[in-house]
C-alpha positions as CSV (number, residue, x, y, z in Angstrom):
1,M,0.4,50.3,-58.1
2,A,-3.1,51.2,-56.9
3,E,-4.5,50.6,-60.5
4,Y,-2.9,47.2,-60.6
5,V,-4.4,46.2,-57.2
6,S,-7.8,47.2,-58.4
7,K,-7.6,44.8,-61.3
8,V,-6.9,41.7,-59.3
9,A,-9.5,39.3,-57.8
10,T,-11.4,40.7,-54.8
11,W,-10.0,38.0,-52.5
12,K,-6.5,39.0,-53.4
13,K,-7.2,42.7,-52.8
14,D,-8.7,41.9,-49.4
15,M,-5.7,39.8,-48.5
16,V,-3.3,42.6,-49.5
17,D,-5.3,45.2,-47.5
18,T,-5.5,43.0,-44.4
19,L,-1.9,42.1,-44.5
20,A,-0.9,45.7,-45.0
21,K,-2.8,46.7,-41.9
22,E,-1.2,43.9,-39.9
23,I,2.3,45.1,-41.1
24,S,1.5,48.7,-40.1
25,S,0.5,47.7,-36.6
26,S,3.4,45.3,-35.9
27,K,6.5,46.2,-34.0
28,T,8.7,43.7,-35.9
29,I,8.2,42.3,-39.4
30,A,10.4,39.3,-40.4
31,V,10.8,37.5,-43.7
32,L,11.0,33.7,-43.6
33,N,11.9,31.1,-46.2
34,M,9.5,28.2,-45.6
35,E,11.2,26.0,-48.2
36,D,12.1,22.5,-47.0
37,L,10.0,22.9,-43.8
38,P,7.7,19.8,-43.4
39,S,4.1,20.7,-42.7
40,R,4.1,18.5,-39.5
41,E,7.1,20.5,-38.2
42,L,5.3,23.8,-39.0
43,Q,2.2,22.7,-37.2
44,K,4.2,21.9,-34.1
45,I,6.0,25.3,-34.2
46,R,2.7,27.1,-34.6
47,E,1.3,25.3,-31.5
48,N,4.3,26.4,-29.5
49,I,4.7,30.0,-30.5
50,G,1.4,30.9,-32.1
51,D,0.3,33.3,-29.3
52,Q,3.4,35.4,-29.7
53,V,3.6,35.8,-33.5
54,T,1.4,36.0,-36.6
55,L,2.5,33.9,-39.6
56,R,1.3,35.0,-43.0
57,M,1.9,32.8,-46.1
58,T,0.7,33.7,-49.6
59,R,2.0,34.4,-53.1
60,K,5.2,36.5,-53.5
61,T,3.3,39.1,-55.6
62,L,0.8,39.6,-52.8
63,L,3.5,39.9,-50.1
64,K,5.3,42.5,-52.2
65,L,2.1,44.5,-52.7
66,A,1.3,44.4,-49.0
67,L,4.8,45.5,-48.1
68,N,4.6,48.3,-50.6
69,N,1.1,49.6,-49.6
70,T,1.4,49.6,-45.8
71,S,1.7,52.9,-43.8
72,N,5.0,51.6,-42.5
73,K,7.2,53.1,-45.3
74,S,10.2,51.2,-44.2
75,A,8.5,47.9,-44.9
76,S,9.4,48.2,-48.6
77,K,13.0,47.4,-47.6
78,L,11.9,43.8,-47.1
79,I,10.7,43.4,-50.7
80,E,14.0,42.2,-52.1
81,Y,14.1,39.4,-49.5
82,V,10.9,37.8,-50.6
83,E,12.4,36.8,-54.0
84,D,13.9,33.4,-53.1
85,G,12.4,30.2,-52.0
86,M,9.0,30.1,-50.4
87,P,8.7,33.4,-48.5
88,A,6.4,34.2,-45.6
89,L,6.0,37.1,-43.1
90,L,6.2,36.7,-39.4
91,L,4.7,39.6,-37.4
92,S,5.2,40.2,-33.7
93,E,5.4,42.7,-30.9
94,L,8.7,41.1,-29.7
95,D,11.9,42.9,-30.6
96,S,14.0,41.3,-33.3
97,F,16.5,39.6,-30.9
98,A,13.7,38.2,-28.7
99,L,11.9,37.0,-31.8
100,W,15.0,35.2,-33.1
101,Q,15.6,33.6,-29.7
102,L,12.0,32.3,-29.7
103,I,12.5,30.8,-33.2
104,K,15.8,29.2,-32.1
105,E,14.2,27.6,-29.1
106,N,11.7,25.9,-31.3
107,M,14.3,24.5,-33.8
108,S,15.4,20.8,-33.9
109,K,18.5,19.4,-35.4
110,S,18.3,17.4,-38.6
111,P,20.8,15.7,-41.0
112,A,22.0,17.5,-44.1
113,K,20.4,16.5,-47.4
114,A,22.1,16.9,-50.8
115,G,21.3,20.2,-52.4
116,Q,20.6,22.1,-49.1
117,K,22.6,25.2,-48.4
118,A,24.7,25.3,-45.3
119,P,23.1,27.6,-42.6
120,F,26.6,28.4,-41.3
121,D,30.2,27.3,-41.8
122,I,30.1,23.5,-41.1
123,I,33.3,22.3,-39.4
124,V,34.0,18.7,-38.6
125,P,35.9,18.7,-35.3
126,A,39.2,16.8,-34.7
127,G,39.0,13.6,-32.7
128,P,38.6,9.9,-32.8
129,T,35.8,8.0,-34.7
130,S,34.3,4.6,-34.3
131,F,35.4,3.6,-37.9
132,A,37.9,0.8,-38.5
133,P,40.4,1.4,-41.3
134,G,38.8,1.1,-44.7
135,P,37.4,2.9,-47.8
136,I,35.9,5.6,-45.6
137,L,39.4,7.0,-45.0
138,G,39.5,8.0,-48.6
139,E,35.9,9.2,-48.6
140,L,36.8,11.6,-45.7
141,G,39.7,12.9,-47.7
142,D,37.4,13.4,-50.7
143,V,35.3,15.9,-48.8
144,G,38.2,17.8,-47.3
145,I,38.5,16.0,-43.9
146,K,42.1,15.2,-42.9
147,A,42.1,11.8,-41.2
148,G,44.5,9.0,-40.3
149,I,44.7,5.8,-38.3
150,N,45.4,5.8,-34.6
151,A,45.1,2.8,-32.2
152,G,43.3,0.8,-34.9
153,K,40.6,3.4,-35.6
154,I,40.2,6.3,-38.0
155,E,40.9,9.6,-36.3
156,I,40.2,13.1,-37.7
157,K,43.5,14.9,-37.4
158,E,42.3,18.5,-37.3
159,D,39.1,20.6,-37.4
160,S,38.0,20.6,-41.0
161,L,35.8,23.3,-42.7
162,V,33.8,21.1,-45.2
163,V,31.3,23.7,-46.5
164,K,31.0,27.5,-46.1
165,E,27.8,29.2,-45.1
166,G,25.4,29.6,-48.1
167,D,27.2,26.9,-50.2
168,S,25.3,23.8,-51.3
169,I,25.9,20.5,-49.6
170,D,26.6,17.8,-52.2
171,E,25.5,14.2,-51.9
172,K,28.9,12.8,-50.9
173,L,29.3,15.3,-48.0
174,A,25.8,14.8,-46.8
175,A,26.5,11.0,-46.6
176,I,29.7,11.6,-44.6
177,L,28.1,14.0,-42.2
178,S,25.3,11.5,-41.6
179,R,27.8,8.7,-40.9
180,L,29.7,11.0,-38.5
181,N,26.3,11.7,-36.8
182,I,26.7,15.4,-37.5
183,R,23.3,17.0,-37.8
184,P,24.1,20.6,-39.0
185,M,20.7,21.6,-40.2
186,K,18.2,23.4,-38.1
187,M,14.6,22.3,-38.7
188,G,12.4,25.3,-38.0
189,L,11.4,28.7,-39.2
190,N,14.2,30.1,-41.4
191,L,14.4,33.8,-40.6
192,M,16.1,35.7,-43.4
193,V,15.8,39.3,-42.1
194,S,13.7,41.3,-39.7
195,L,12.6,45.0,-39.7
196,E,12.2,47.0,-36.5
197,N,12.1,50.7,-36.1
198,D,13.3,51.3,-39.6
199,T,16.3,49.1,-39.0
200,L,17.0,45.8,-40.9
201,F,18.5,42.9,-38.9
202,L,20.0,40.0,-40.9
203,R,19.9,36.7,-39.2
204,K,23.7,36.6,-38.8
205,L,23.5,39.8,-36.6
206,L,20.6,38.4,-34.5
207,D,22.3,35.0,-33.9
208,V,24.2,36.1,-30.8
209,S,23.7,35.3,-27.2
210,P,22.2,38.0,-25.0
211,E,25.4,38.1,-23.0
212,E,27.5,38.4,-26.1
213,F,25.3,41.2,-27.4
214,A,25.5,43.1,-24.1
215,T,29.3,42.8,-24.2
216,D,29.4,44.1,-27.7
217,I,27.2,47.1,-26.7
218,E,29.4,47.9,-23.8
219,N,32.6,47.7,-25.9
220,S,31.0,49.9,-28.6
221,Y,30.0,52.5,-26.0
222,S,33.5,52.5,-24.5
223,D,35.1,52.8,-27.9
224,A,32.8,55.7,-28.8
225,V,33.6,57.6,-25.6
226,K,37.4,57.1,-26.2
227,L,37.1,58.3,-29.8
228,A,35.0,61.4,-28.8
229,Y,37.5,62.2,-26.0
230,S,40.6,61.8,-28.2
231,V,39.3,64.2,-30.9
232,G,37.7,66.7,-28.4
233,I,34.0,66.1,-29.2
234,V,31.9,67.6,-26.4
235,N,28.7,65.8,-25.3
236,E,27.0,64.9,-22.1
237,V,29.4,62.0,-21.5
238,T,32.7,63.6,-22.5
239,A,32.1,67.1,-21.2
240,K,33.3,66.3,-17.6
241,L,36.3,64.3,-18.9
242,L,37.4,67.0,-21.3
243,L,37.0,69.7,-18.5
244,Q,39.2,67.5,-16.2
245,K,41.8,67.2,-19.0
246,A,41.7,70.9,-19.7
247,E,42.2,71.7,-16.0
248,T,45.1,69.2,-15.8
249,D,46.7,70.7,-19.0
250,A,46.3,74.2,-17.6
251,M,47.9,73.2,-14.3
252,K,50.9,71.6,-16.1
253,L,51.4,74.8,-18.1
254,A,51.1,77.1,-15.1
255,Y,53.6,74.9,-13.2
256,S,56.1,74.7,-16.0
257,Q,56.0,78.5,-16.5
258,S,55.9,79.3,-12.7
259,I,52.6,81.1,-13.0
260,L,51.2,81.5,-9.5
261,T,47.5,80.3,-9.3
262,D,45.4,78.9,-6.6
263,K,45.7,75.4,-8.2
264,V,49.5,75.3,-8.4
265,K,50.8,77.7,-5.7
266,D,51.5,74.9,-3.2
267,L,53.3,72.9,-5.9
268,L,55.4,76.0,-6.9
269,L,56.3,76.6,-3.2
270,V,57.5,73.1,-2.9
271,K,59.4,73.4,-6.1
272,A,61.0,76.7,-4.9
273,E,61.9,75.2,-1.6
274,A,63.6,72.3,-3.3
275,E,65.5,74.6,-5.6
276,A,66.5,76.8,-2.6
277,T,67.8,73.8,-0.7
278,K,69.8,72.7,-3.7
279,L,71.2,76.1,-4.2
280,K,72.1,76.4,-0.4
281,G,73.9,73.1,-0.6
282,E,75.9,74.2,-3.6
283,L,76.8,77.6,-2.0
284,G,77.9,75.7,1.1
285,K,80.4,73.7,-0.9
């Protein structure tokens, strides 16, 4: 690898060295796909978030070399994600979730174009439309939208999944979505994956609200404690719970076998008194 770098033009070597150093010193490294992003939109985004991130765009080969020659050994995990489209690197001191939220805040909606890939499952919601009965009713059916006529207008009968995430949007569907004023595309930086503290985060994982993420963490923590408790794993969280369980089980055993201990003696005395009263009643009869 070092031999190959030495053979390339000086400017390329300098770029790889500089980029490798920037990668090494960054908390979060994200791979973007800049394909289909107009230069005017990119300039606007740079003006809005430029002070919080560093955007680096160059040839795929140079990006791969930089990722492979940085002191951050985990950076090589990103190499496979710079294969498609027009890759770029986004470097930041923000954590992955904060970085994605910043990117989302600087996105704008745009209509779908034929050939684009759906960024998520695109669902056309049920409800009335402004269209009078006509050929469009058949066109809706052609793209998988169930529709009918109600009160002289075309109405979409049920939520309709028209394209799945990652699938291409064809020309006919793009036209229908435009007529329905559905703008499913997000114009902005297309983050594919980010790397932080040796951990890869795909966009799907990052695309949650902070509240939802906090809830997921709480539920995961609760489930982990329940699992550790149920199988008897002792740690700083379950130790007290397991000791309480052990004490309760010991008291139940001592009580059932009438073993006199400080913990159960009062209970055994109550039990003995109840039995004596019952016996006294039976003898009286």
